[in-house]
PyMOL Python script that loads the backbone (N, CA, C, O; Angstrom):
from pymol import cmd

cmd.read_pdbstr("""\
ATOM      1  N   MET A   1       0.837  -1.179   0.000  1.00  0.00           N
ATOM      2  CA  MET A   1       0.000   0.000   0.000  1.00  0.00           C
ATOM      3  C   MET A   1       0.886   1.247   0.000  1.00  0.00           C
ATOM      4  O   MET A   1       1.879   1.306   0.724  1.00  0.00           O
ATOM      5  N   ASP A   2       0.531   2.224  -0.798  1.00  0.00           N
ATOM      6  CA  ASP A   2       1.294   3.465  -0.898  1.00  0.00           C
ATOM      7  C   ASP A   2       1.083   4.340   0.334  1.00  0.00           C
ATOM      8  O   ASP A   2       0.079   4.228   1.037  1.00  0.00           O
ATOM      9  N   THR A   3       2.051   5.206   0.571  1.00  0.00           N
ATOM     10  CA  THR A   3       1.938   6.197   1.631  1.00  0.00           C
ATOM     11  C   THR A   3       1.962   7.566   0.980  1.00  0.00           C
ATOM     12  O   THR A   3       2.744   7.808   0.059  1.00  0.00           O
ATOM     13  N   HIS A   4       1.110   8.461   1.454  1.00  0.00           N
ATOM     14  CA  HIS A   4       1.000   9.819   0.918  1.00  0.00           C
ATOM     15  C   HIS A   4       1.216  10.798   2.059  1.00  0.00           C
ATOM     16  O   HIS A   4       0.915  10.503   3.216  1.00  0.00           O
ATOM     17  N   TYR A   5       1.747  11.975   1.716  1.00  0.00           N
ATOM     18  CA  TYR A   5       2.117  12.957   2.728  1.00  0.00           C
ATOM     19  C   TYR A   5       1.626  14.351   2.377  1.00  0.00           C
ATOM     20  O   TYR A   5       1.657  14.759   1.216  1.00  0.00           O
ATOM     21  N   VAL A   6       1.175  15.075   3.387  1.00  0.00           N
ATOM     22  CA  VAL A   6       1.021  16.528   3.323  1.00  0.00           C
ATOM     23  C   VAL A   6       2.210  17.055   4.100  1.00  0.00           C
ATOM     24  O   VAL A   6       2.505  16.573   5.193  1.00  0.00           O
ATOM     25  N   TYR A   7       2.894  18.042   3.543  1.00  0.00           N
ATOM     26  CA  TYR A   7       4.076  18.557   4.222  1.00  0.00           C
ATOM     27  C   TYR A   7       4.047  20.075   4.344  1.00  0.00           C
ATOM     28  O   TYR A   7       3.446  20.773   3.527  1.00  0.00           O
ATOM     29  N   LEU A   8       4.700  20.555   5.367  1.00  0.00           N
ATOM     30  CA  LEU A   8       5.040  21.966   5.534  1.00  0.00           C
ATOM     31  C   LEU A   8       6.549  21.960   5.758  1.00  0.00           C
ATOM     32  O   LEU A   8       7.034  21.388   6.735  1.00  0.00           O
ATOM     33  N   ILE A   9       7.277  22.588   4.867  1.00  0.00           N
ATOM     34  CA  ILE A   9       8.726  22.606   4.943  1.00  0.00           C
ATOM     35  C   ILE A   9       9.178  24.051   5.078  1.00  0.00           C
ATOM     36  O   ILE A   9       8.815  24.898   4.263  1.00  0.00           O
ATOM     37  N   ALA A  10       9.964  24.331   6.098  1.00  0.00           N
ATOM     38  CA  ALA A  10      10.395  25.700   6.381  1.00  0.00           C
ATOM     39  C   ALA A  10      11.849  25.924   5.991  1.00  0.00           C
ATOM     40  O   ALA A  10      12.711  25.079   6.232  1.00  0.00           O
ATOM     41  N   CYS A  11      12.101  27.078   5.385  1.00  0.00           N
ATOM     42  CA  CYS A  11      13.441  27.540   5.038  1.00  0.00           C
ATOM     43  C   CYS A  11      13.629  28.914   5.657  1.00  0.00           C
ATOM     44  O   CYS A  11      12.737  29.760   5.582  1.00  0.00           O
ATOM     45  N   ARG A  12      14.778  29.139   6.263  1.00  0.00           N
ATOM     46  CA  ARG A  12      15.034  30.429   6.908  1.00  0.00           C
ATOM     47  C   ARG A  12      15.929  31.280   6.019  1.00  0.00           C
ATOM     48  O   ARG A  12      17.065  30.917   5.712  1.00  0.00           O
ATOM     49  N   GLY A  13      15.373  32.443   5.610  1.00  0.00           N
ATOM     50  CA  GLY A  13      16.159  33.414   4.861  1.00  0.00           C
ATOM     51  C   GLY A  13      16.877  34.338   5.828  1.00  0.00           C
ATOM     52  O   GLY A  13      16.928  34.067   7.028  1.00  0.00           O
ATOM     53  N   GLU A  14      17.428  35.421   5.318  1.00  0.00           N
ATOM     54  CA  GLU A  14      18.149  36.358   6.178  1.00  0.00           C
ATOM     55  C   GLU A  14      17.246  37.002   7.222  1.00  0.00           C
ATOM     56  O   GLU A  14      17.640  37.166   8.377  1.00  0.00           O
ATOM     57  N   SER A  15      16.037  37.368   6.810  1.00  0.00           N
ATOM     58  CA  SER A  15      15.149  38.057   7.746  1.00  0.00           C
ATOM     59  C   SER A  15      13.759  37.445   7.834  1.00  0.00           C
ATOM     60  O   SER A  15      12.926  37.922   8.605  1.00  0.00           O
ATOM     61  N   LYS A  16      13.492  36.402   7.062  1.00  0.00           N
ATOM     62  CA  LYS A  16      12.160  35.794   7.037  1.00  0.00           C
ATOM     63  C   LYS A  16      12.255  34.280   7.037  1.00  0.00           C
ATOM     64  O   LYS A  16      13.286  33.694   6.706  1.00  0.00           O
ATOM     65  N   ILE A  17      11.139  33.665   7.422  1.00  0.00           N
ATOM     66  CA  ILE A  17      10.988  32.217   7.316  1.00  0.00           C
ATOM     67  C   ILE A  17       9.969  31.961   6.207  1.00  0.00           C
ATOM     68  O   ILE A  17       8.895  32.562   6.185  1.00  0.00           O
ATOM     69  N   TYR A  18      10.315  31.075   5.301  1.00  0.00           N
ATOM     70  CA  TYR A  18       9.428  30.719   4.202  1.00  0.00           C
ATOM     71  C   TYR A  18       8.954  29.289   4.416  1.00  0.00           C
ATOM     72  O   TYR A  18       9.731  28.419   4.810  1.00  0.00           O
ATOM     73  N   VAL A  19       7.662  29.054   4.150  1.00  0.00           N
ATOM     74  CA  VAL A  19       7.076  27.737   4.362  1.00  0.00           C
ATOM     75  C   VAL A  19       6.427  27.268   3.065  1.00  0.00           C
ATOM     76  O   VAL A  19       5.641  27.989   2.452  1.00  0.00           O
ATOM     77  N   LYS A  20       6.765  26.067   2.665  1.00  0.00           N
ATOM     78  CA  LYS A  20       6.184  25.442   1.469  1.00  0.00           C
ATOM     79  C   LYS A  20       5.178  24.400   1.925  1.00  0.00           C
ATOM     80  O   LYS A  20       5.481  23.566   2.779  1.00  0.00           O
ATOM     81  N   LEU A  21       3.988  24.447   1.360  1.00  0.00           N
ATOM     82  CA  LEU A  21       2.912  23.518   1.689  1.00  0.00           C
ATOM     83  C   LEU A  21       2.581  22.705   0.452  1.00  0.00           C
ATOM     84  O   LEU A  21       2.404  23.265  -0.630  1.00  0.00           O
ATOM     85  N   GLY A  22       2.496  21.392   0.600  1.00  0.00           N
ATOM     86  CA  GLY A  22       2.160  20.568  -0.547  1.00  0.00           C
ATOM     87  C   GLY A  22       1.920  19.127  -0.170  1.00  0.00           C
ATOM     88  O   GLY A  22       1.821  18.785   1.009  1.00  0.00           O
ATOM     89  N   LEU A  23       1.826  18.274  -1.197  1.00  0.00           N
ATOM     90  CA  LEU A  23       1.655  16.846  -0.954  1.00  0.00           C
ATOM     91  C   LEU A  23       2.569  16.066  -1.868  1.00  0.00           C
ATOM     92  O   LEU A  23       2.964  16.544  -2.932  1.00  0.00           O
ATOM     93  N   THR A  24       2.901  14.865  -1.446  1.00  0.00           N
ATOM     94  CA  THR A  24       3.816  14.011  -2.188  1.00  0.00           C
ATOM     95  C   THR A  24       3.623  12.556  -1.778  1.00  0.00           C
ATOM     96  O   THR A  24       3.008  12.265  -0.751  1.00  0.00           O
ATOM     97  N   SER A  25       4.147  11.660  -2.580  1.00  0.00           N
ATOM     98  CA  SER A  25       4.159  10.246  -2.197  1.00  0.00           C
ATOM     99  C   SER A  25       5.589   9.805  -1.856  1.00  0.00           C
ATOM    100  O   SER A  25       5.821   8.651  -1.496  1.00  0.00           O
ATOM    101  N   SER A  26       6.550  10.747  -1.975  1.00  0.00           N
ATOM    102  CA  SER A  26       7.941  10.460  -1.593  1.00  0.00           C
ATOM    103  C   SER A  26       8.505  11.676  -0.869  1.00  0.00           C
ATOM    104  O   SER A  26       8.984  12.616  -1.504  1.00  0.00           O
ATOM    105  N   ILE A  27       8.449  11.655   0.437  1.00  0.00           N
ATOM    106  CA  ILE A  27       8.875  12.826   1.211  1.00  0.00           C
ATOM    107  C   ILE A  27      10.378  13.076   1.063  1.00  0.00           C
ATOM    108  O   ILE A  27      10.801  14.230   1.002  1.00  0.00           O
ATOM    109  N   GLN A  28      11.180  12.032   1.004  1.00  0.00           N
ATOM    110  CA  GLN A  28      12.634  12.236   0.855  1.00  0.00           C
ATOM    111  C   GLN A  28      12.965  12.908  -0.480  1.00  0.00           C
ATOM    112  O   GLN A  28      13.769  13.839  -0.528  1.00  0.00           O
ATOM    113  N   ARG A  29      12.352  12.439  -1.546  1.00  0.00           N
ATOM    114  CA  ARG A  29      12.590  13.049  -2.862  1.00  0.00           C
ATOM    115  C   ARG A  29      12.107  14.489  -2.873  1.00  0.00           C
ATOM    116  O   ARG A  29      12.766  15.364  -3.435  1.00  0.00           O
ATOM    117  N   ARG A  30      10.952  14.741  -2.251  1.00  0.00           N
ATOM    118  CA  ARG A  30      10.407  16.101  -2.233  1.00  0.00           C
ATOM    119  C   ARG A  30      11.302  17.041  -1.435  1.00  0.00           C
ATOM    120  O   ARG A  30      11.550  18.168  -1.866  1.00  0.00           O
ATOM    121  N   LEU A  31      11.789  16.598  -0.282  1.00  0.00           N
ATOM    122  CA  LEU A  31      12.719  17.417   0.508  1.00  0.00           C
ATOM    123  C   LEU A  31      13.959  17.764  -0.320  1.00  0.00           C
ATOM    124  O   LEU A  31      14.421  18.904  -0.311  1.00  0.00           O
ATOM    125  N   SER A  32      14.477  16.792  -1.017  1.00  0.00           N
ATOM    126  CA  SER A  32      15.662  17.003  -1.848  1.00  0.00           C
ATOM    127  C   SER A  32      15.372  18.005  -2.964  1.00  0.00           C
ATOM    128  O   SER A  32      16.178  18.902  -3.212  1.00  0.00           O
ATOM    129  N   ASN A  33      14.239  17.862  -3.633  1.00  0.00           N
ATOM    130  CA  ASN A  33      13.871  18.786  -4.715  1.00  0.00           C
ATOM    131  C   ASN A  33      13.673  20.204  -4.212  1.00  0.00           C
ATOM    132  O   ASN A  33      14.114  21.161  -4.849  1.00  0.00           O
ATOM    133  N   ILE A  34      13.018  20.341  -3.081  1.00  0.00           N
ATOM    134  CA  ILE A  34      12.794  21.680  -2.534  1.00  0.00           C
ATOM    135  C   ILE A  34      14.120  22.313  -2.143  1.00  0.00           C
ATOM    136  O   ILE A  34      14.348  23.493  -2.410  1.00  0.00           O
ATOM    137  N   GLN A  35      14.997  21.538  -1.511  1.00  0.00           N
ATOM    138  CA  GLN A  35      16.290  22.088  -1.114  1.00  0.00           C
ATOM    139  C   GLN A  35      17.100  22.521  -2.331  1.00  0.00           C
ATOM    140  O   GLN A  35      17.785  23.543  -2.293  1.00  0.00           O
ATOM    141  N   THR A  36      17.023  21.750  -3.403  1.00  0.00           N
ATOM    142  CA  THR A  36      17.743  22.109  -4.627  1.00  0.00           C
ATOM    143  C   THR A  36      17.240  23.431  -5.192  1.00  0.00           C
ATOM    144  O   THR A  36      18.036  24.232  -5.682  1.00  0.00           O
ATOM    145  N   GLY A  37      15.938  23.673  -5.132  1.00  0.00           N
ATOM    146  CA  GLY A  37      15.354  24.885  -5.710  1.00  0.00           C
ATOM    147  C   GLY A  37      15.271  26.065  -4.772  1.00  0.00           C
ATOM    148  O   GLY A  37      14.875  27.154  -5.190  1.00  0.00           O
ATOM    149  N   CYS A  38      15.632  25.883  -3.517  1.00  0.00           N
ATOM    150  CA  CYS A  38      15.513  26.953  -2.526  1.00  0.00           C
ATOM    151  C   CYS A  38      16.908  27.459  -2.156  1.00  0.00           C
ATOM    152  O   CYS A  38      17.786  26.656  -1.842  1.00  0.00           O
ATOM    153  N   PRO A  39      17.124  28.758  -2.187  1.00  0.00           N
ATOM    154  CA  PRO A  39      18.454  29.280  -1.866  1.00  0.00           C
ATOM    155  C   PRO A  39      18.789  29.224  -0.374  1.00  0.00           C
ATOM    156  O   PRO A  39      19.927  29.498   0.010  1.00  0.00           O
ATOM    157  N   HIS A  40      17.825  28.876   0.465  1.00  0.00           N
ATOM    158  CA  HIS A  40      18.030  28.815   1.909  1.00  0.00           C
ATOM    159  C   HIS A  40      17.958  27.360   2.382  1.00  0.00           C
ATOM    160  O   HIS A  40      17.314  26.523   1.749  1.00  0.00           O
ATOM    161  N   SER A  41      18.622  27.075   3.490  1.00  0.00           N
ATOM    162  CA  SER A  41      18.597  25.721   4.036  1.00  0.00           C
ATOM    163  C   SER A  41      17.241  25.397   4.657  1.00  0.00           C
ATOM    164  O   SER A  41      16.618  26.246   5.294  1.00  0.00           O
ATOM    165  N   ILE A  42      16.799  24.173   4.466  1.00  0.00           N
ATOM    166  CA  ILE A  42      15.580  23.709   5.128  1.00  0.00           C
ATOM    167  C   ILE A  42      15.886  23.587   6.612  1.00  0.00           C
ATOM    168  O   ILE A  42      16.884  22.984   7.006  1.00  0.00           O
ATOM    169  N   THR A  43      15.019  24.166   7.425  1.00  0.00           N
ATOM    170  CA  THR A  43      15.243  24.136   8.875  1.00  0.00           C
ATOM    171  C   THR A  43      14.269  23.215   9.600  1.00  0.00           C
ATOM    172  O   THR A  43      14.624  22.625  10.621  1.00  0.00           O
ATOM    173  N   HIS A  44      13.051  23.083   9.090  1.00  0.00           N
ATOM    174  CA  HIS A  44      12.041  22.256   9.739  1.00  0.00           C
ATOM    175  C   HIS A  44      11.148  21.608   8.684  1.00  0.00           C
ATOM    176  O   HIS A  44      10.960  22.138   7.589  1.00  0.00           O
ATOM    177  N   ALA A  45      10.608  20.451   9.046  1.00  0.00           N
ATOM    178  CA  ALA A  45       9.628  19.784   8.196  1.00  0.00           C
ATOM    179  C   ALA A  45       8.564  19.165   9.094  1.00  0.00           C
ATOM    180  O   ALA A  45       8.875  18.468  10.060  1.00  0.00           O
ATOM    181  N   PHE A  46       7.313  19.428   8.762  1.00  0.00           N
ATOM    182  CA  PHE A  46       6.177  18.834   9.465  1.00  0.00           C
ATOM    183  C   PHE A  46       5.428  18.014   8.428  1.00  0.00           C
ATOM    184  O   PHE A  46       5.119  18.509   7.344  1.00  0.00           O
ATOM    185  N   VAL A  47       5.138  16.761   8.758  1.00  0.00           N
ATOM    186  CA  VAL A  47       4.544  15.844   7.793  1.00  0.00           C
ATOM    187  C   VAL A  47       3.342  15.141   8.413  1.00  0.00           C
ATOM    188  O   VAL A  47       3.390  14.697   9.560  1.00  0.00           O
ATOM    189  N   VAL A  48       2.258  15.046   7.633  1.00  0.00           N
ATOM    190  CA  VAL A  48       1.106  14.225   7.993  1.00  0.00           C
ATOM    191  C   VAL A  48       1.069  13.098   6.976  1.00  0.00           C
ATOM    192  O   VAL A  48       1.053  13.344   5.770  1.00  0.00           O
ATOM    193  N   ARG A  49       1.056  11.869   7.459  1.00  0.00           N
ATOM    194  CA  ARG A  49       1.128  10.680   6.604  1.00  0.00           C
ATOM    195  C   ARG A  49      -0.210   9.952   6.588  1.00  0.00           C
ATOM    196  O   ARG A  49      -0.907   9.888   7.601  1.00  0.00           O
ATOM    197  N   SER A  50      -0.560   9.404   5.424  1.00  0.00           N
ATOM    198  CA  SER A  50      -1.782   8.620   5.310  1.00  0.00           C
ATOM    199  C   SER A  50      -1.632   7.586   4.198  1.00  0.00           C
ATOM    200  O   SER A  50      -0.887   7.789   3.239  1.00  0.00           O
ATOM    201  N   ALA A  51      -2.335   6.505   4.339  1.00  0.00           N
ATOM    202  CA  ALA A  51      -2.386   5.493   3.281  1.00  0.00           C
ATOM    203  C   ALA A  51      -3.392   5.885   2.201  1.00  0.00           C
ATOM    204  O   ALA A  51      -3.440   5.258   1.143  1.00  0.00           O
ATOM    205  N   TYR A  52      -4.186   6.904   2.455  1.00  0.00           N
ATOM    206  CA  TYR A  52      -5.258   7.302   1.544  1.00  0.00           C
ATOM    207  C   TYR A  52      -4.946   8.639   0.888  1.00  0.00           C
ATOM    208  O   TYR A  52      -4.896   9.671   1.558  1.00  0.00           O
ATOM    209  N   ARG A  53      -4.738   8.617  -0.414  1.00  0.00           N
ATOM    210  CA  ARG A  53      -4.411   9.846  -1.150  1.00  0.00           C
ATOM    211  C   ARG A  53      -5.503  10.900  -0.992  1.00  0.00           C
ATOM    212  O   ARG A  53      -5.201  12.085  -0.850  1.00  0.00           O
ATOM    213  N   GLU A  54      -6.761  10.484  -1.016  1.00  0.00           N
ATOM    214  CA  GLU A  54      -7.868  11.427  -0.886  1.00  0.00           C
ATOM    215  C   GLU A  54      -7.796  12.194   0.439  1.00  0.00           C
ATOM    216  O   GLU A  54      -8.157  13.369   0.506  1.00  0.00           O
ATOM    217  N   GLU A  55      -7.338  11.531   1.464  1.00  0.00           N
ATOM    218  CA  GLU A  55      -7.234  12.153   2.780  1.00  0.00           C
ATOM    219  C   GLU A  55      -6.205  13.283   2.771  1.00  0.00           C
ATOM    220  O   GLU A  55      -6.487  14.373   3.269  1.00  0.00           O
ATOM    221  N   VAL A  56      -5.026  13.044   2.219  1.00  0.00           N
ATOM    222  CA  VAL A  56      -4.015  14.090   2.188  1.00  0.00           C
ATOM    223  C   VAL A  56      -4.374  15.192   1.198  1.00  0.00           C
ATOM    224  O   VAL A  56      -4.050  16.358   1.424  1.00  0.00           O
ATOM    225  N   GLU A  57      -5.041  14.833   0.102  1.00  0.00           N
ATOM    226  CA  GLU A  57      -5.499  15.859  -0.837  1.00  0.00           C
ATOM    227  C   GLU A  57      -6.500  16.795  -0.174  1.00  0.00           C
ATOM    228  O   GLU A  57      -6.430  18.011  -0.351  1.00  0.00           O
ATOM    229  N   GLY A  58      -7.435  16.228   0.593  1.00  0.00           N
ATOM    230  CA  GLY A  58      -8.426  17.048   1.290  1.00  0.00           C
ATOM    231  C   GLY A  58      -7.775  17.947   2.331  1.00  0.00           C
ATOM    232  O   GLY A  58      -8.136  19.118   2.453  1.00  0.00           O
ATOM    233  N   LEU A  59      -6.822  17.410   3.080  1.00  0.00           N
ATOM    234  CA  LEU A  59      -6.135  18.213   4.093  1.00  0.00           C
ATOM    235  C   LEU A  59      -5.330  19.326   3.444  1.00  0.00           C
ATOM    236  O   LEU A  59      -5.342  20.461   3.920  1.00  0.00           O
ATOM    237  N   GLU A  60      -4.634  19.011   2.365  1.00  0.00           N
ATOM    238  CA  GLU A  60      -3.844  20.044   1.687  1.00  0.00           C
ATOM    239  C   GLU A  60      -4.747  21.176   1.185  1.00  0.00           C
ATOM    240  O   GLU A  60      -4.423  22.349   1.367  1.00  0.00           O
ATOM    241  N   LYS A  61      -5.866  20.835   0.561  1.00  0.00           N
ATOM    242  CA  LYS A  61      -6.788  21.865   0.067  1.00  0.00           C
ATOM    243  C   LYS A  61      -7.324  22.708   1.213  1.00  0.00           C
ATOM    244  O   LYS A  61      -7.405  23.931   1.096  1.00  0.00           O
ATOM    245  N   LEU A  62      -7.692  22.070   2.319  1.00  0.00           N
ATOM    246  CA  LEU A  62      -8.194  22.806   3.479  1.00  0.00           C
ATOM    247  C   LEU A  62      -7.135  23.763   4.014  1.00  0.00           C
ATOM    248  O   LEU A  62      -7.439  24.918   4.312  1.00  0.00           O
ATOM    249  N   LEU A  63      -5.902  23.296   4.136  1.00  0.00           N
ATOM    250  CA  LEU A  63      -4.824  24.160   4.630  1.00  0.00           C
ATOM    251  C   LEU A  63      -4.595  25.345   3.700  1.00  0.00           C
ATOM    252  O   LEU A  63      -4.385  26.465   4.167  1.00  0.00           O
ATOM    253  N   HIS A  64      -4.633  25.112   2.393  1.00  0.00           N
ATOM    254  CA  HIS A  64      -4.465  26.227   1.448  1.00  0.00           C
ATOM    255  C   HIS A  64      -5.572  27.269   1.625  1.00  0.00           C
ATOM    256  O   HIS A  64      -5.303  28.470   1.579  1.00  0.00           O
ATOM    257  N   VAL A  65      -6.784  26.829   1.823  1.00  0.00           N
ATOM    258  CA  VAL A  65      -7.906  27.760   2.019  1.00  0.00           C
ATOM    259  C   VAL A  65      -7.733  28.543   3.319  1.00  0.00           C
ATOM    260  O   VAL A  65      -7.875  29.765   3.334  1.00  0.00           O
ATOM    261  N   LEU A  66      -7.426  27.838   4.409  1.00  0.00           N
ATOM    262  CA  LEU A  66      -7.314  28.498   5.707  1.00  0.00           C
ATOM    263  C   LEU A  66      -6.086  29.405   5.809  1.00  0.00           C
ATOM    264  O   LEU A  66      -6.108  30.399   6.536  1.00  0.00           O
ATOM    265  N   LEU A  67      -5.031  29.073   5.095  1.00  0.00           N
ATOM    266  CA  LEU A  67      -3.795  29.857   5.169  1.00  0.00           C
ATOM    267  C   LEU A  67      -3.658  30.872   4.033  1.00  0.00           C
ATOM    268  O   LEU A  67      -2.660  31.590   3.962  1.00  0.00           O
ATOM    269  N   GLU A  68      -4.638  30.935   3.160  1.00  0.00           N
ATOM    270  CA  GLU A  68      -4.585  31.804   1.977  1.00  0.00           C
ATOM    271  C   GLU A  68      -4.196  33.255   2.289  1.00  0.00           C
ATOM    272  O   GLU A  68      -3.435  33.844   1.522  1.00  0.00           O
ATOM    273  N   PRO A  69      -4.684  33.852   3.375  1.00  0.00           N
ATOM    274  CA  PRO A  69      -4.286  35.247   3.646  1.00  0.00           C
ATOM    275  C   PRO A  69      -2.776  35.429   3.847  1.00  0.00           C
ATOM    276  O   PRO A  69      -2.268  36.543   3.718  1.00  0.00           O
ATOM    277  N   GLU A  70      -2.076  34.376   4.152  1.00  0.00           N
ATOM    278  CA  GLU A  70      -0.633  34.465   4.401  1.00  0.00           C
ATOM    279  C   GLU A  70       0.198  34.038   3.186  1.00  0.00           C
ATOM    280  O   GLU A  70       1.426  34.012   3.256  1.00  0.00           O
ATOM    281  N   CYS A  71      -0.462  33.706   2.083  1.00  0.00           N
ATOM    282  CA  CYS A  71       0.226  33.178   0.906  1.00  0.00           C
ATOM    283  C   CYS A  71       1.078  34.258   0.232  1.00  0.00           C
ATOM    284  O   CYS A  71       0.625  35.382   0.012  1.00  0.00           O
ATOM    285  N   LEU A  72       2.317  33.891  -0.089  1.00  0.00           N
ATOM    286  CA  LEU A  72       3.203  34.781  -0.834  1.00  0.00           C
ATOM    287  C   LEU A  72       3.043  34.547  -2.330  1.00  0.00           C
ATOM    288  O   LEU A  72       2.845  35.483  -3.105  1.00  0.00           O
ATOM    289  N   ARG A  73       3.134  33.267  -2.721  1.00  0.00           N
ATOM    290  CA  ARG A  73       3.024  32.889  -4.126  1.00  0.00           C
ATOM    291  C   ARG A  73       2.834  31.381  -4.211  1.00  0.00           C
ATOM    292  O   ARG A  73       3.599  30.621  -3.619  1.00  0.00           O
ATOM    293  N   ALA A  74       1.829  30.956  -4.936  1.00  0.00           N
ATOM    294  CA  ALA A  74       1.544  29.527  -5.160  1.00  0.00           C
ATOM    295  C   ALA A  74       1.463  28.787  -3.821  1.00  0.00           C
ATOM    296  O   ALA A  74       0.526  29.021  -3.058  1.00  0.00           O
ATOM    297  N   GLU A  75       2.405  27.915  -3.520  1.00  0.00           N
ATOM    298  CA  GLU A  75       2.371  27.121  -2.290  1.00  0.00           C
ATOM    299  C   GLU A  75       3.373  27.617  -1.252  1.00  0.00           C
ATOM    300  O   GLU A  75       3.705  26.891  -0.314  1.00  0.00           O
ATOM    301  N   TRP A  76       3.853  28.837  -1.411  1.00  0.00           N
ATOM    302  CA  TRP A  76       4.819  29.419  -0.477  1.00  0.00           C
ATOM    303  C   TRP A  76       4.149  30.443   0.421  1.00  0.00           C
ATOM    304  O   TRP A  76       3.340  31.257  -0.026  1.00  0.00           O
ATOM    305  N   TYR A  77       4.500  30.384   1.685  1.00  0.00           N
ATOM    306  CA  TYR A  77       3.938  31.260   2.710  1.00  0.00           C
ATOM    307  C   TYR A  77       5.063  31.870   3.523  1.00  0.00           C
ATOM    308  O   TYR A  77       6.157  31.311   3.608  1.00  0.00           O
ATOM    309  N   GLU A  78       4.785  33.028   4.123  1.00  0.00           N
ATOM    310  CA  GLU A  78       5.745  33.606   5.054  1.00  0.00           C
ATOM    311  C   GLU A  78       5.404  33.099   6.452  1.00  0.00           C
ATOM    312  O   GLU A  78       4.263  33.216   6.898  1.00  0.00           O
ATOM    313  N   GLY A  79       6.380  32.546   7.131  1.00  0.00           N
ATOM    314  CA  GLY A  79       6.168  31.950   8.451  1.00  0.00           C
ATOM    315  C   GLY A  79       6.119  32.982   9.565  1.00  0.00           C
ATOM    316  O   GLY A  79       6.975  32.999  10.449  1.00  0.00           O
ATOM    317  N   THR A  80       5.108  33.843   9.515  1.00  0.00           N
ATOM    318  CA  THR A  80       4.930  34.879  10.535  1.00  0.00           C
ATOM    319  C   THR A  80       4.181  34.304  11.746  1.00  0.00           C
ATOM    320  O   THR A  80       3.698  33.172  11.707  1.00  0.00           O
ATOM    321  N   LYS A  81       4.093  35.084  12.796  1.00  0.00           N
ATOM    322  CA  LYS A  81       3.311  34.672  13.969  1.00  0.00           C
ATOM    323  C   LYS A  81       1.855  34.462  13.575  1.00  0.00           C
ATOM    324  O   LYS A  81       1.210  33.526  14.048  1.00  0.00           O
ATOM    325  N   ARG A  82       1.343  35.320  12.721  1.00  0.00           N
ATOM    326  CA  ARG A  82      -0.044  35.204  12.266  1.00  0.00           C
ATOM    327  C   ARG A  82      -0.251  33.897  11.496  1.00  0.00           C
ATOM    328  O   ARG A  82      -1.264  33.223  11.682  1.00  0.00           O
ATOM    329  N   PHE A  83       0.705  33.537  10.632  1.00  0.00           N
ATOM    330  CA  PHE A  83       0.649  32.273   9.900  1.00  0.00           C
ATOM    331  C   PHE A  83       0.608  31.104  10.871  1.00  0.00           C
ATOM    332  O   PHE A  83      -0.212  30.198  10.718  1.00  0.00           O
ATOM    333  N   LEU A  84       1.486  31.116  11.870  1.00  0.00           N
ATOM    334  CA  LEU A  84       1.553  30.022  12.832  1.00  0.00           C
ATOM    335  C   LEU A  84       0.270  29.924  13.667  1.00  0.00           C
ATOM    336  O   LEU A  84      -0.167  28.822  14.000  1.00  0.00           O
ATOM    337  N   LYS A  85      -0.330  31.062  14.005  1.00  0.00           N
ATOM    338  CA  LYS A  85      -1.606  31.029  14.732  1.00  0.00           C
ATOM    339  C   LYS A  85      -2.690  30.385  13.883  1.00  0.00           C
ATOM    340  O   LYS A  85      -3.456  29.556  14.373  1.00  0.00           O
ATOM    341  N   ARG A  86      -2.756  30.767  12.605  1.00  0.00           N
ATOM    342  CA  ARG A  86      -3.746  30.170  11.707  1.00  0.00           C
ATOM    343  C   ARG A  86      -3.502  28.673  11.561  1.00  0.00           C
ATOM    344  O   ARG A  86      -4.444  27.881  11.551  1.00  0.00           O
ATOM    345  N   LEU A  87      -2.251  28.296  11.450  1.00  0.00           N
ATOM    346  CA  LEU A  87      -1.896  26.892  11.299  1.00  0.00           C
ATOM    347  C   LEU A  87      -2.296  26.097  12.537  1.00  0.00           C
ATOM    348  O   LEU A  87      -2.818  24.989  12.416  1.00  0.00           O
ATOM    349  N   MET A  88      -2.063  26.635  13.702  1.00  0.00           N
ATOM    350  CA  MET A  88      -2.408  25.944  14.949  1.00  0.00           C
ATOM    351  C   MET A  88      -3.915  25.708  15.054  1.00  0.00           C
ATOM    352  O   MET A  88      -4.344  24.712  15.638  1.00  0.00           O
ATOM    353  N   LEU A  89      -4.710  26.599  14.504  1.00  0.00           N
ATOM    354  CA  LEU A  89      -6.165  26.422  14.515  1.00  0.00           C
ATOM    355  C   LEU A  89      -6.587  25.228  13.654  1.00  0.00           C
ATOM    356  O   LEU A  89      -7.649  24.645  13.873  1.00  0.00           O
ATOM    357  N   CYS A  90      -5.757  24.871  12.681  1.00  0.00           N
ATOM    358  CA  CYS A  90      -6.052  23.743  11.797  1.00  0.00           C
ATOM    359  C   CYS A  90      -5.850  22.399  12.488  1.00  0.00           C
ATOM    360  O   CYS A  90      -6.464  21.401  12.113  1.00  0.00           O
ATOM    361  N   PHE A  91      -4.992  22.383  13.490  1.00  0.00           N
ATOM    362  CA  PHE A  91      -4.677  21.129  14.159  1.00  0.00           C
ATOM    363  C   PHE A  91      -5.148  21.211  15.577  1.00  0.00           C
ATOM    364  O   PHE A  91      -4.985  20.256  16.337  1.00  0.00           O
TER     365      PHE A  91
END
""", "prot")
cmd.dss("prot")
cmd.show_as("cartoon", "prot")
cmd.util.cbc("prot")
cmd.orient("prot")
C-alpha cells in the first residue's frame, strides 16, 4: 500500500521564514527537490502521513484555504506569527 504525505517545509532566509505547503508520495525526494530549488537551508519539516491519497489531498486543500491570507506565491507562505496562529487552529 502506498503512503502519501502533506508537508510543511520551512526555510530560513536572512530576515524571514518561508514555508512550502504541498503533498507528495515520496517525502525524501520532495525534501531534496525543494532544497535544490531553494536558496536557503531547510530548517524544519512537518509531515502528515496517510495510506489514503484522498485524505491528504483534502487536508492540503483545506490548509491552502485556511492559510490563503498568508500566501506569498503559489504554495509558499511567510512563516509569521499570524501564519503560525492560523496553522495551529487547523490542528
